[in-house]
N, C-alpha and C positions, 0 to 999 in steps of 0.2 A: 504494500500500500504506500502511496506517496506520503511519507511521514510528515512532510511539510504541511499537510492538511491538519494534523494535530497541533501544529504550531500556529495555525490561523493565517496562513498566507492569503494574499488578496487575489492571486491568480496562479495559473500553472502554464508552462510551456510543455505540452505533453503529446508525444508522437501518437499515442494510442487513440487520441481524440480524432485522428484522421480516418480510422477504420471502425471505430465504435463510439461515435459522438454522443449518442443518446445515453448509453450506459456510463460513459465518462462524466457527462453532465449530471446524471443522477447521483453518481458517487460524490462529486464535488458539492452538489447542492445538499446532500444528506450531511456532509461534514461541515461545510461552511455556514449554511443558513439555519440548519436545524439541529446540529450537534447530535445526530443519530449515528453514533459510532458503530453500533451493531450492524445497521443497514450498510454503512460505509464499508465495513470489513466484508460483508457478504457480497456486495457488488464487486469489490476488489478480487474476491475468490473467483468470480466469473471471468474477470479480465486477466488475471495473473498468468495463465498459460500463454496467452498471446503476447503479453507484455514481456515475458521472458525471452520471446523470440526476437523482439526488436531491441 
């Protein structure tokens, strides 16, 4: 998971957003706006296999 989300970053430059934009946006929204960390981690589990390739 982008640990910078825990630190409260204002934005990300994230290659994964190019091929999974909706899921990446959901992940960032859950973390930044709603502080739903369980949902953020679950969304990251979906993205992680692809993120490991890039």
